[in-house]
N, C-alpha and C positions, 0 to 999 in steps of 0.2 A: 504494500500500500504506500509506495513512495509517491504516488500520484495525488496531488492536492485536490483535484476534482473528486476522486474516489473517497478520500478522507472526509471532505465536506458533505458529499452525498450520504455516506453512512452516518455521519454525526447528525445530519438533518433528519434522517429516518428515525434514529434512536431518540432524538429530542422530540420528534412528532409523536412517537409511541408513548414516551413518558408523559408528555403533556396530555394526551388523550386518556391515559389511565387516571390522571388526577381530575381531568374534566368529567369523566364518567363517574368517578367517585363523588365529585361535587354535585352532579345531577341526581345521584342515588340518595344523597342526604338532603336534597332539595335546596341547595345553595344557589343553583342556577336552573333555569328552565329551558335553556337552549344550549345544546352541546355543539362543539366544533364540527362533529360529523353531520349534525343536522344542517348547519350552515353550508357545509360542503355539498350536501345533497341538494339544497336549494339552488346553489350555484351551478351544479351539474345538470339537474333535471328541471329547474324552475319550480319545484314543488318538493314536498317532503317525500322521503323514500317510502315505497309501498311494502317492501319486504326486506328480508335479511340480505338477499343478493344485491339489491340496489344499495342498501346501507353499506355493505362491504366494498362495493365498487366506489362509492363516494369516499369512503375511508381510504381506499387505495389512492384515489386522486388527491386527497389531502396529504397523504404521505409523500407523494411525488412532489407536491408543492413544498412540503417541509424539506425535502431533499434539495430542491432548488434554492431555498433560503439558506440551507447549509453550505451549498457550493458558493453562493454569493458571499456569505460570511467568510468562508475559507480563503477566498481570493481578496476580499476586502481587508482582512486582518494582516495580510502580507504588506499592504501599502501603509498601514497605520501602526506597524510594529506589533509584535506578538506579546508584549508585556501586558499585564493586567487583563488577561483573557476574560475573567469572570465579569469585571465591570463593563468591558466592551460588549460582551455577550448579553448581559442584562439590558444594557442600553439598546442594543440592536433588537432584541426581542420586544421591548416595550415600544420602540419606534415602529417596528413592523406591525405590531398589534394595533397601534393607533391609526396608521394609514390604511390598514385593511378594513377596520371598522368604520373609519371615516368614509371610505369608498362605498361600503355597504349602506351607510346612511345616505350618502350623497345620491346614490343610484336607487335608493328606496327598494332594496331587495325585499320581496314580500315575506312577511312573518319573521324577519330577523333584523330589519332596519330600526325597529323600535324595541328597546329593551329597558328593563328596570335596573335601578342602581345595583342590587345584589349580583345580577348577571354580568353587568358591565365591570363591576369590581372583581369578580371571579375571573373574567376574561383578561383583565389587566394582570392579575396574578399569574394566569396561564401564560401570558406573553413573557413574563419574567422567568417563569420556570422553563419555557422553551429556550430563551436566550442563555440562561445559566447552564442548562443541560447541554445545549449545543456547544457553547464555548468550553465547557469542562471536557466533554468527549473529544472535541477537536484538539484541545491541548494535550490530552492523553495520546491521541493518534500522532500528533506532530512530534511529541517527545519520543515516542517509540519508533516511528517510521521515517522521520526526516533524516536527511544526509548530514 
């Protein structure tokens, strides 16, 4: 894994999975009423998923997007130096969260563009978890596989 793209890709997928586990847990204890996978389904189908296969397909799309964010971060971190990975990762995750949800509100995505404070707050925490996990895993990969 000497390839920066691959390290970012895998770190993004891992961060996406971790974030979804926390998101699912938050929805199970009713801290949030809209999961990331529900948003992904709305973006993919224009509606909620009807069955498990559709939900899993939307989840796969979300993981591909998470991997894209991981690749972008992996290349971005090279240009801004690799010190303080966690701070930079947290900042990246929160900024990405803000812009994604701003776009959802701006384009009025049905059933997800209007949220209540608890859901918005949980989503901000999830953005932080994504960024922290992404930067931590990427730092591990970079330390182990860089030349």
